[in-house]
Steps between C-alpha positions, in 0.01 A plus 500: 500500500489355149251270332635179348373243255650160420426354158536123510499455876424129528854367452777465755650842425155663511437335835833623632423853383174481692669364813732802503266774376207414727722586796662806339395813695508726192309272262133433435456191284196595294469223244655164414415316183483139388288373215509146634395593854275800431252544787695279742636635826877538502544252783350223286816516288743642757386335825780661702322836452173398664396764752717771347259616228150449363604582145374285216670438168362712219458370148520847347750583230804708602364808325182485710682524834753771427280790609505360856876482554822704508725208415438161344710188547496270198547146628450332163678235292783612273355649184167601655614841624601594146137488397370746760784732607453757218132540592583535871760765423235703320297506824782661700530227764838395636601145402708239680538205265605165648565334163805509272321706236676831572820401684745549214609841376624362169221339294759276332528309829141382458594338171797329663346384831126477428495433128267783396518855375370741762193678361556819704876568503436869562337420835795305641692814595203626700526210745747500788654167597353443845811415701532775764859415590606601148225738383378681811522853363324405177223325692427815702384672183369194316152462358555150362703218655605159370570268793808278448497125461550309824823314414632810328443700819712265711783474247511874429511601866787264573706594193435874451754625757775280352417616148480867598838485674664343194616193690371228267529373146212553256415126489299377801327171580175513701360187662140554617274279710131579547202362690177373347303823551716653228298297251179677600171357615392334177584128520690305238671163480826660612335655808282199588590386852610154396745645247606814689556369851853397585662634185821683427420546133688696238220650293680775309870422463552781248309792353292600803305819432623674816852494355426811296389693809819416687711614206298821462533601864868413538567707189301781660712512818839423342464683168637199313353184352480162674419150377306281739468123486205399717369158605171463689397213728168408658555387859286346772376815675185708450645849537849632454785561259871445543740632237864397508695708250855433387689815403871498413725767643677743269762563768597362839231607745481450878204420723529849649481666158191301403331579830568869436349477152177342630467733797570809291214419264252357750588669830165677536279245325211402730446154350855383428657278765859374490528135597855371539599335823775263610271303729139399545255327271423795271850608401392599148169623350225239520142537369370337816564814706341754263163330445215750533731804518627761256865442583772409253778319681839532333833332565816399321812289513835525320644202317873576496575193292274606211521877560124490531247689711195291590215749553197358679149641539181370660152649467136400530396486134148626580613791719833662411479310172155640414235661724735647763718660236187640334370654823845639582499665158145630557608658829773691320266605218251656740743649751428256783755358740673237287453235770125565544306175512816292456658480842385148575764253615553172325332185627711243682486209500318425177 
């Protein structure tokens, strides 16, 4: 049994962490913080958790809660973790950071994709990229984990086997569609119901920050560089991500060969499902059938005319794209069954 704290637990990702961890048999959630909701019961902010806990949000600073926990989840806005991680490291507590602040190994990528110079470049190598399907062995001995971006997770999982097998060209196009919860719980004009409902809106046609993560991880598995062109859309769902990636074949490749590549890499992965059927409604990955679960559904199709592989992935952005991935990484860090607390099926219909 380990003791857990969540710093910044009032947002959607913090709420999803609580939903999973409160039912985890090896976890005792000791403290959750929120300056805005200090003193309030958790269910006032996360009403779906009523009856599961009597915890209240604490207004204490991160440093004040570290003596109570074995591991701390940082569910903070980008840039906020940078300000507190060095102090937490000094206290000896394990860290699982949900932000982008420690995802890149090369500090130069922060200049390119986030427009700032990372103040602690020496700490970047201490963090393991929290994608178990690619970094399982590293996570087993990790002290610090940087959880991947949600759209990056979907794109990487669908493309990594193709890149590793050397089947595709270094230039790839990623089309990503995400639900409104990806914008977080803080309202804005763009997330206001009247403006958000019913949309299929291109909001980042080029230069999306997750691009750098996809390039980093494909380079990691393939040992060569890739260039990703990514376009992100906001669509009329609350949860879910669909990435449709267009990769061009280096050589003639059959359906059987591609199946072999995917199955070789993901054969024993507990949360990867292959979705490719000739009949039925859900012939390819669809976010609708992963909502609430930690699954990543992956499929593909070959375009003979363009010599193109269309790699498709669907995840719940708050689960496999955030909290579920974090808990899966935590399980590996502490020697638990990797599936502990995460074996819930998706909801259907939603």
